[in-house]
C-alpha positions in Angstrom: 11.1 -28.4 -8.3 11.8 -31.6 -6.5 15.4 -32.8 -5.9 17.4 -34.8 -3.4 19.1 -33.9 -0.1 22.5 -34.8 1.2 22.2 -33.6 4.8 21.7 -29.9 4.5 22.8 -29.8 0.8 20.0 -29.3 -1.7 20.6 -30.9 -5.1 18.8 -30.4 -8.4 19.5 -31.5 -12.0 19.5 -29.4 -15.1 19.0 -31.5 -18.3 20.5 -30.6 -21.6 19.4 -33.8 -23.4 18.3 -37.4 -22.5 17.4 -40.3 -24.8 18.7 -43.2 -26.9 22.2 -42.0 -28.0 24.7 -44.6 -29.1 25.1 -48.3 -29.5 26.8 -50.2 -26.7 29.1 -51.9 -29.1 30.2 -48.6 -30.5 30.7 -46.8 -27.2 31.9 -49.5 -24.7 35.2 -51.4 -24.9 35.2 -55.0 -23.7 31.5 -55.4 -23.1 30.5 -59.1 -23.2 28.4 -60.1 -26.2 25.6 -61.4 -24.0 25.6 -58.4 -21.6 22.4 -56.8 -22.8 20.4 -60.0 -22.7 21.9 -60.9 -19.3 21.0 -57.6 -17.8 17.7 -56.9 -19.6 15.5 -57.4 -16.5 16.7 -54.0 -15.1 18.3 -52.4 -18.2 15.2 -52.1 -20.3 13.5 -49.7 -20.8 15.3 -47.0 -18.7 18.9 -47.6 -19.8 18.6 -49.4 -23.1 16.1 -48.9 -26.0 15.6 -52.3 -27.6 14.0 -51.2 -30.8 17.0 -48.9 -31.8 19.6 -50.9 -29.9 20.9 -47.7 -28.3 22.0 -46.9 -24.8 19.9 -44.2 -23.1 22.2 -41.4 -21.9 21.6 -38.1 -20.2 23.7 -35.0 -20.4 23.0 -32.8 -17.4 24.4 -30.5 -14.8 24.0 -30.6 -11.0 23.0 -27.6 -8.9 24.2 -27.9 -5.3 23.1 -25.4 -2.7 25.2 -25.3 0.5 24.5 -23.1 3.5 26.5 -20.3 1.9 26.8 -20.9 -1.9 25.2 -22.0 -5.1 27.5 -24.5 -6.9 27.1 -25.8 -10.5 28.8 -29.1 -11.2 29.6 -29.7 -15.0 28.0 -27.5 -17.7 27.1 -29.9 -20.5 27.7 -29.1 -24.2 26.5 -25.5 -24.6 24.8 -23.7 -27.4 26.3 -22.5 -30.7 29.7 -24.3 -30.3 31.6 -25.5 -33.3 32.3 -29.2 -32.7 33.7 -32.1 -34.8 31.1 -34.5 -33.2 27.7 -34.0 -34.8 25.8 -34.6 -31.5 27.6 -31.5 -30.0 27.7 -29.2 -33.0 25.9 -25.9 -33.1 23.3 -26.9 -30.5 20.3 -24.8 -29.5 18.9 -26.3 -26.3 16.7 -24.8 -23.5 19.4 -25.6 -20.9 19.5 -22.0 -19.7 15.8 -21.7 -19.3 15.8 -24.9 -17.3 18.4 -23.5 -15.0 16.3 -20.5 -14.3 13.2 -22.6 -13.9 15.0 -24.2 -10.9 15.4 -20.8 -9.3 19.0 -20.1 -10.3 20.1 -17.2 -12.5 23.6 -17.1 -14.0 24.7 -14.2 -11.7 23.7 -16.2 -8.6 26.2 -19.1 -9.3 29.1 -18.8 -6.9 31.2 -21.7 -8.1 31.4 -23.8 -11.3 33.1 -27.2 -10.7 34.0 -29.2 -13.8 34.9 -32.9 -13.1 37.0 -32.8 -16.2 37.3 -30.7 -19.4 35.7 -32.8 -22.1 33.3 -30.9 -24.4 30.1 -32.1 -22.7 31.2 -30.9 -19.3 32.3 -27.4 -20.0 30.1 -26.1 -22.8 27.9 -23.7 -20.8 31.0 -22.2 -19.1 30.7 -19.6 -21.8 28.2 -18.0 -24.1 28.6 -15.9 -27.2 28.1 -12.2 -26.7 28.9 -9.6 -29.3 30.9 -12.1 -31.3 33.1 -13.2 -28.3 32.9 -16.2 -25.9 32.5 -14.8 -22.4 31.9 -16.5 -19.0 28.2 -17.4 -18.6 28.4 -16.9 -14.8 29.8 -13.5 -14.2 30.2 -13.8 -10.4 31.5 -17.4 -10.3 34.8 -18.9 -9.6 35.5 -21.6 -12.1 37.3 -24.5 -10.3 39.4 -26.7 -12.7 41.7 -29.5 -11.6 45.3 -28.1 -12.1 46.4 -31.5 -13.6 43.4 -31.6 -16.0 43.9 -28.0 -17.1 47.6 -28.5 -17.8 46.8 -31.7 -19.6 44.7 -29.9 -22.2 46.2 -26.4 -22.3 47.3 -26.0 -26.0 49.5 -23.0 -25.0 51.9 -25.5 -23.4 51.5 -28.3 -25.8 48.4 -29.9 -24.3 46.9 -33.2 -25.4 44.5 -33.7 -28.3 41.4 -35.8 -27.8 38.3 -37.0 -29.5 35.9 -34.1 -30.1 38.2 -31.7 -28.3 39.0 -29.3 -31.2 38.3 -25.8 -30.1 36.9 -26.8 -26.6 39.7 -25.2 -24.6 39.7 -22.0 -26.7 35.9 -21.4 -26.5 34.9 -22.9 -23.1 37.9 -22.7 -20.8 40.3 -20.0 -21.9 37.7 -17.1 -21.8 37.1 -17.9 -18.1 40.9 -17.6 -17.6 41.1 -14.4 -19.5 38.3 -13.0 -17.3 40.2 -13.8 -14.2 37.6 -16.1 -12.9 39.6 -19.4 -12.8 41.1 -21.1 -9.8 43.2 -24.2 -10.5 42.8 -26.6 -7.7 44.4 -29.8 -6.4 43.2 -33.0 -4.8 41.4 -32.2 -1.6 40.2 -28.7 -2.4 36.9 -28.0 -0.6 34.0 -25.6 -1.0 32.3 -24.8 2.3 33.8 -28.1 3.7 30.8 -29.7 2.0 32.1 -30.3 -1.6 35.6 -31.8 -2.0 37.5 -32.3 -5.2 39.1 -35.8 -5.3 41.4 -37.1 -8.1 39.9 -39.9 -10.1 42.2 -40.4 -13.0 41.7 -42.7 -16.0 38.9 -41.3 -18.0 41.2 -38.3 -18.4 44.5 -37.6 -16.8 43.1 -35.0 -14.3 39.6 -36.4 -14.0 38.0 -35.7 -10.6 35.0 -36.7 -8.6 33.2 -34.3 -6.2 32.5 -35.7 -2.7 29.5 -34.2 -1.0 29.1 -34.5 2.8 26.7 -32.9 5.2 25.1 -33.7 8.6 26.3 -37.3 8.5 25.2 -38.0 4.9 27.4 -38.4 1.8 27.3 -38.6 -1.9 29.6 -38.8 -4.9 29.3 -36.8 -8.1 31.2 -39.3 -10.3 31.3 -37.5 -13.6 32.4 -39.8 -16.4 34.0 -42.5 -14.2 30.9 -44.4 -15.4 28.6 -43.5 -18.3 26.0 -46.2 -18.1 24.7 -48.7 -15.4 26.2 -51.5 -17.6 29.7 -50.4 -16.2 28.5 -51.2 -12.7 27.6 -54.7 -13.7 30.8 -54.9 -15.7 33.4 -52.7 -14.0 36.2 -53.7 -16.4 34.3 -52.0 -19.3 35.5 -48.6 -20.4 34.1 -46.0 -22.8 35.9 -45.2 -26.0 36.5 -41.7 -24.5 38.7 -43.1 -21.6 42.4 -42.2 -22.1 43.9 -44.8 -19.7 41.8 -47.9 -19.6 43.7 -49.7 -16.9 43.6 -46.7 -14.6 40.0 -45.9 -15.4 39.0 -49.4 -14.4 41.0 -49.2 -11.2 39.3 -45.9 -10.3 35.9 -47.2 -11.2 36.3 -50.3 -8.9 37.5 -48.1 -6.1 34.4 -45.9 -6.3 32.1 -48.8 -6.5 33.7 -50.5 -3.5 33.4 -47.4 -1.4 29.8 -46.7 -2.5 28.7 -50.3 -1.7 30.4 -50.2 1.7 29.3 -46.8 2.9 26.0 -46.3 1.1 26.9 -43.0 -0.6 24.3 -41.4 -2.8 25.6 -42.0 -6.4 25.2 -39.0 -8.7 26.7 -39.8 -12.2 26.8 -37.4 -15.1 25.1 -39.5 -17.8 22.8 -42.1 -16.3 19.1 -42.3 -17.4 16.1 -41.5 -15.1 15.9 -41.2 -12.2 19.6 -40.3 -12.6 20.6 -41.0 -9.0 20.9 -44.2 -7.0 23.0 -46.4 -4.8 25.5 -49.2 -5.3 24.9 -52.6 -3.7 26.8 -55.9 -3.8 25.8 -58.6 -6.2 27.8 -61.7 -5.5 31.4 -60.7 -6.3 30.2 -57.7 -8.3 27.9 -54.7 -8.0 24.4 -53.7 -8.8 22.9 -50.3 -9.4 19.7 -49.5 -7.5 18.0 -46.3 -8.9 16.5 -44.1 -6.2 12.8 -44.6 -6.3 10.3 -41.8 -6.1 12.8 -39.1 -7.1 12.0 -36.3 -9.6 15.2 -34.7 -11.0 
């Protein structure tokens, strides 16, 4: 299965779903009225479906193989979960078979790194077995941002959020009860190749994962951006962002750094080919999808 490399790091993608998903006006806050028309030369057909008027979004995980470990970044929505949002409710997808098709079985995963704890990033943390939610990856350490974990933990009065009903209880807490969770802080590293960095705004403890190997670098940006439209319009947030001012500040910082240093850009929800680079476009930015990539 083809993927991409960051130095000695091998990266593959595991898709749960991809296609026209939601209207820009419903999902994005502050998007100019003429944005779709102004950007249609690159937006259509990969990132916007003009017949339905919907943004094309992907929900996927990343597999990263370092010299020593197999790491899974974000775990999508999961199967059989009771959710208040219809698009996430009681799913039955072939995500697990797609994982194994890429040569990774659940017991081979050493680390699960969640950029944040929204429902579409933690779902496959667990699976239903004998009527109980149990960790999907029996030998893995689940790495959660301490700040993010505490923000949502209902046992200590954690926050509520859109579509978050039951998420902590069925997709986070079982991993804690199994003794497989490590709460981490800004700067925590796996093999000195994958580093957790605070990127607040979308959620209070939102993180990105910095990849670096043999002089190459990339950023797994999670939900700092959901669609390439937010690269053209960095001030635009999603309705799921908790702190809009902070989310914009974080987004601009990431875009500035990617444009300056040429990091490979690996977001959580962009349409095919799913990875790219950020370049300057006047005073703003442009997304350049990576040509010739199969992910």
